[in-house]
C-alpha positions in Angstrom: 71.0 -38.3 -32.2 71.6 -34.5 -33.2 71.6 -32.1 -30.5 69.8 -28.0 -31.6 68.1 -29.7 -35.7 66.5 -27.1 -37.2 62.6 -28.7 -37.9 59.8 -28.0 -39.8 57.6 -24.8 -38.0 55.0 -25.6 -39.5 54.7 -28.7 -37.5 55.4 -27.8 -35.1 53.2 -24.7 -35.1 50.4 -27.4 -35.5 51.5 -30.0 -32.2 53.5 -27.8 -29.5 50.3 -26.6 -27.6 52.2 -23.7 -25.2 51.8 -20.5 -26.2 55.4 -19.2 -26.4 56.4 -17.0 -29.6 57.7 -17.9 -32.9 61.3 -17.4 -32.1 61.5 -20.0 -29.1 60.2 -22.9 -31.6 63.0 -22.3 -34.2 64.7 -25.2 -33.1 64.6 -28.9 -31.3 66.3 -29.2 -27.7 66.8 -33.4 -29.4 66.1 -33.8 -32.7 67.3 -37.2 -34.8 64.6 -35.9 -37.9 61.9 -34.1 -38.7 59.2 -36.9 -37.6 61.1 -37.3 -33.8 61.8 -35.2 -31.9 61.6 -33.5 -28.4 61.3 -30.1 -26.8 61.7 -29.0 -23.0 61.2 -25.8 -21.7 60.3 -24.0 -18.6 58.4 -21.2 -17.4 58.1 -19.3 -14.2 55.8 -16.7 -12.7 57.2 -15.1 -9.3 55.5 -12.0 -7.8 55.6 -9.4 -4.2 52.1 -7.9 -3.7 51.2 -4.8 -1.5 47.8 -4.9 -1.0 45.8 -2.2 1.5 44.3 -3.5 4.7 45.6 -7.5 3.6 47.8 -7.9 6.6 47.2 -10.6 9.0 46.0 -7.6 11.3 43.5 -6.1 9.1 44.0 -2.6 9.2 48.0 -3.2 7.5 49.5 -3.3 4.2 50.3 -7.2 2.8 53.5 -7.6 1.6 53.9 -10.5 0.8 56.6 -12.2 -1.5 55.4 -15.1 -4.3 56.1 -18.2 -6.9 53.1 -18.5 -8.5 53.8 -20.7 -11.5 57.1 -22.8 -11.6 56.6 -25.5 -14.5 58.2 -27.8 -16.9 57.5 -27.7 -20.4 58.1 -31.5 -23.2 56.7 -31.2 -26.4 57.2 -33.2 -29.5 57.2 -36.0 -31.9 57.0 -39.9 -32.5 56.2 -40.2 -36.3 55.1 -37.3 -39.0 51.7 -38.3 -37.9 52.4 -38.4 -33.6 52.4 -35.9 -31.6 52.9 -36.0 -27.3 52.7 -32.9 -25.1 53.5 -33.8 -21.0 54.0 -30.8 -19.1 53.9 -30.1 -15.0 53.4 -27.7 -12.9 53.5 -26.7 -8.3 49.8 -26.6 -7.5 49.9 -23.3 -5.0 47.6 -25.5 -3.2 49.0 -28.4 -1.6 52.9 -27.4 -2.8 53.2 -30.5 -4.8 54.2 -31.4 -8.6 51.0 -32.2 -11.0 50.0 -33.2 -14.2 49.0 -29.6 -16.4 48.9 -31.1 -20.2 49.5 -34.7 -21.2 47.9 -35.8 -24.3 48.5 -37.7 -27.9 48.1 -36.2 -31.0 46.9 -37.4 -35.0 48.3 -34.7 -37.0 45.7 -36.0 -40.2 46.2 -32.7 -42.0 45.2 -29.1 -40.9 41.4 -29.7 -41.6 41.6 -32.6 -39.2 43.7 -32.8 -36.0 42.7 -35.3 -33.0 44.2 -35.4 -29.1 43.3 -37.4 -26.3 44.6 -37.0 -22.5 44.3 -33.7 -20.8 44.4 -30.2 -22.8 43.4 -27.4 -22.0 39.1 -27.7 -23.3 37.7 -25.4 -26.2 36.9 -21.4 -24.8 38.0 -18.1 -24.9 41.1 -16.8 -26.2 42.2 -15.4 -23.0 41.9 -19.4 -21.6 44.6 -20.2 -24.2 46.7 -17.7 -22.7 46.4 -18.9 -18.7 48.4 -16.8 -16.5 52.0 -17.7 -18.2 50.9 -15.2 -20.9 47.8 -13.3 -20.2 47.6 -9.7 -22.1 46.0 -8.9 -18.7 48.4 -8.3 -15.6 46.7 -10.9 -13.6 44.3 -13.6 -15.1 41.0 -12.3 -15.4 38.4 -12.4 -12.9 35.5 -13.2 -15.2 37.5 -16.1 -16.6 36.1 -19.6 -14.7 35.9 -22.6 -14.4 36.2 -26.2 -12.2 38.3 -29.0 -14.0 40.7 -31.3 -13.9 44.3 -28.9 -12.7 44.7 -24.9 -14.1 41.5 -24.8 -16.6 42.7 -28.5 -18.1 40.3 -31.4 -17.7 40.7 -34.9 -19.3 39.0 -35.0 -23.1 39.2 -35.4 -26.9 39.7 -32.5 -29.1 39.0 -32.3 -32.6 40.1 -28.4 -34.3 42.0 -27.5 -37.8 41.5 -24.7 -40.0 41.2 -24.1 -43.7 43.9 -23.5 -46.5 44.5 -19.5 -45.4 44.2 -20.3 -42.3 42.2 -17.5 -41.2 38.9 -20.1 -39.9 39.9 -22.7 -37.4 37.2 -25.0 -35.1 37.5 -26.9 -32.4 34.9 -29.0 -30.7 35.9 -31.2 -27.4 34.3 -33.7 -25.2 35.9 -33.6 -21.5 34.6 -35.0 -18.3 33.8 -31.4 -16.6 31.8 -32.0 -13.1 32.2 -35.8 -11.8 30.0 -37.1 -8.9 27.5 -34.2 -7.3 24.5 -33.5 -9.6 26.1 -35.8 -12.2 25.1 -39.1 -11.0 24.2 -40.0 -14.6 28.2 -39.2 -15.5 27.5 -36.9 -18.7 30.4 -35.4 -20.9 31.5 -31.9 -21.0 30.8 -30.5 -24.2 32.5 -27.7 -25.7 33.1 -25.7 -29.1 35.2 -22.1 -30.8 35.8 -20.6 -34.3 37.5 -18.1 -35.2 38.6 -16.4 -37.7 41.5 -13.5 -38.4 41.2 -11.0 -40.5 44.3 -10.0 -41.0 47.6 -12.4 -40.4 46.1 -15.8 -39.3 47.3 -18.1 -36.5 47.4 -21.5 -37.7 48.2 -24.5 -34.6 45.6 -25.0 -31.7 46.9 -22.6 -29.4 47.2 -18.3 -30.5 49.6 -16.6 -29.1 49.2 -13.9 -25.9 51.2 -11.4 -28.0 53.0 -11.7 -31.2 55.5 -8.7 -30.2 55.0 -6.7 -33.6 56.1 -9.6 -35.8 52.0 -10.4 -36.7 48.8 -7.5 -37.5 46.9 -9.7 -35.6 42.7 -9.1 -36.1 40.7 -11.8 -34.9 37.2 -12.6 -33.3 35.7 -15.6 -31.7 33.3 -17.2 -29.7 33.2 -20.0 -27.6 30.3 -22.0 -26.1 29.7 -25.0 -23.8 27.3 -27.3 -22.4 26.9 -29.8 -19.2 23.3 -32.0 -19.0 23.4 -32.7 -15.0 26.9 -30.7 -15.1 25.6 -27.9 -12.3 24.5 -27.9 -8.6 23.2 -30.8 -6.2 22.4 -34.0 -6.6 18.7 -33.1 -5.0 19.0 -29.5 -7.1 20.4 -30.2 -10.4 20.9 -27.9 -13.9 22.5 -28.1 -16.6 25.5 -26.8 -16.8 26.3 -23.7 -19.4 28.6 -21.2 -20.8 29.1 -18.2 -23.3 32.4 -15.9 -24.7 32.4 -13.7 -27.2 36.0 -12.3 -27.6 38.1 -10.1 -30.2 42.9 -9.3 -30.0 44.7 -6.5 -32.3 47.7 -5.8 -32.4 49.1 -4.1 -35.1 53.1 -2.9 -35.7 53.2 0.5 -36.5 55.5 2.3 -38.6 58.1 3.9 -35.9 58.4 0.8 -34.6 56.0 0.3 -32.1 53.0 -2.2 -31.2 49.6 -1.1 -30.4 47.5 -3.7 -28.9 44.2 -4.4 -27.7 41.8 -7.5 -26.4 38.3 -7.5 -25.1 36.2 -10.9 -24.0 32.7 -11.1 -22.7 31.6 -14.0 -20.8 28.2 -15.7 -19.4 27.6 -18.4 -17.2 24.0 -20.4 -17.0 23.7 -22.2 -14.1 19.9 -22.8 -14.0 19.7 -20.6 -10.6 20.8 -23.9 -8.7 22.9 -21.8 -6.1 26.1 -23.6 -7.4 29.0 -21.0 -6.1 31.3 -23.1 -8.2 29.8 -23.1 -11.6 28.1 -19.5 -10.6 25.1 -17.9 -12.9 27.2 -14.6 -13.4 28.6 -12.3 -16.1 31.3 -10.2 -17.3 33.8 -8.7 -19.4 37.9 -7.4 -19.5 39.1 -4.6 -22.2 42.8 -3.5 -22.4 45.0 -1.8 -24.3 48.7 -1.6 -24.5 51.7 0.4 -26.7 54.5 -0.9 -27.2 57.3 1.5 -27.4 60.1 1.2 -30.6 63.0 2.3 -28.4 65.2 -0.5 -26.7 65.9 0.8 -23.2 69.7 -1.2 -22.1 68.2 -4.6 -22.8 64.4 -4.5 -23.2 61.4 -2.1 -24.0 58.4 -0.5 -22.2 54.7 -1.4 -22.5 52.5 1.3 -21.0 49.4 -1.2 -20.0 45.2 0.0 -19.1 43.2 -3.2 -18.0 39.4 -2.8 -17.2 37.8 -6.0 -15.9 34.6 -6.5 -14.8 32.6 -9.3 -13.2 29.3 -9.7 -11.6 28.2 -13.2 -9.6 24.5 -13.4 -9.4 24.5 -16.7 -7.3 26.6 -14.9 -4.6 25.3 -11.1 -5.3 28.9 -10.5 -5.4 30.1 -7.2 -8.0 33.7 -6.4 -8.7 34.9 -3.8 -11.1 38.5 -4.0 -11.7 41.1 -1.1 -13.0 44.9 -2.8 -13.8 46.9 0.4 -15.0 51.6 0.3 -15.3 54.1 -0.9 -17.2 55.8 -4.3 -18.9 59.1 -4.0 -19.5 60.1 -7.0 -22.3 63.3 -8.1 -22.2 64.4 -8.2 -25.7 60.9 -7.0 -26.5 59.2 -10.4 -25.7 56.7 -11.0 -24.0 57.9 -13.6 -22.6 60.7 -12.6 -20.1 59.3 -9.6 -19.3 58.5 -7.9 -15.3 55.7 -6.3 -15.0 55.4 -3.6 -12.6 51.1 -2.3 -11.6 49.2 -0.4 -9.8 44.8 -2.0 -9.4 41.7 -0.9 -7.4 39.0 -3.3 -6.9 35.7 -2.3 -5.8 32.4 -5.0 -4.7 29.3 -3.7 -4.2 29.2 -6.4 -0.6 32.9 -6.1 0.2 35.6 -3.5 1.5 37.1 -2.3 -2.0 40.2 -3.0 -2.3 44.2 -1.6 -4.0 47.0 -2.6 -4.4 50.5 -2.7 -6.3 51.6 -5.8 -7.7 55.7 -6.4 -9.5 55.8 -9.6 -11.3 58.4 -11.6 -12.6 57.7 -14.0 -15.7 59.6 -16.3 -17.7 58.7 -18.7 -20.5 62.2 -20.3 -22.2 61.9 -23.4 -25.1 66.1 -24.9 -25.1 
């Protein structure tokens, strides 16, 4: 058994299902040959926040440290056509470790690949980025969903791309909502289509940021549907969702990197009054500029985000602005410290504002 041996990048990009920079996949952690290897990685997100009027007395600023994410990643191949991924994460709701991703895969060719198990169903680009790699400071407020754990669901997905890798498709069937309104045990179906005009992004996931190693101009659209997937037994309705998103990332001649992303969401629960899967719509837009110069061990990346989420079921409308700067260690978005100010206006609740610092690390050994 060899340690730190090289393997074929193309196969790994298809199979990992993890949004880490391409450099992280240059070598396998443990490898016997290009068709039998294991990758091991970790990721964590630790934060400090101070929010107005959020202390227990209701009038003082809160001051809280939090371990938001702690994850262990494993993935690889058992055969040239058989892949696997088993990832584990701390559930902040009960402070226990749970299965995050757990699927087996069959790789036929670039056109046809199948995963079965637990994974992220086809949805927006931001949903695949998740909190560990999002181009927003915090996970977008308009990104909603109800699944097994952390946006994952149990099921199967068919995905692939054309010879140029510019066009990608996904079609998935997962459990979605079980019980309650869904007494007939209907599955949740989802699809996503994506096209890249500049550099391509082969594989199941896109990277949230390529840190200037690629020029990205992509557009994507997704749709999800589950019959009787919302409401109650006596007042059931069909759950429907659609999304449009775009990502731009351009390395400039001076070595800097310009980035921008936008996503729109529409949720339909057949006016059942379901607050878990609400009738709602929202969007976010963001822009960033990564300076070319290295200061000490990293590069600075100023960023601004604007978000809206209008929840027609609860009547709560939210508008949020985030302004801050990231410090990318080694110029890598997967090792960064973010410091930002945010303000959120809410139509029927008090407005809030605060500051937050986040240290995130994601690395494969």
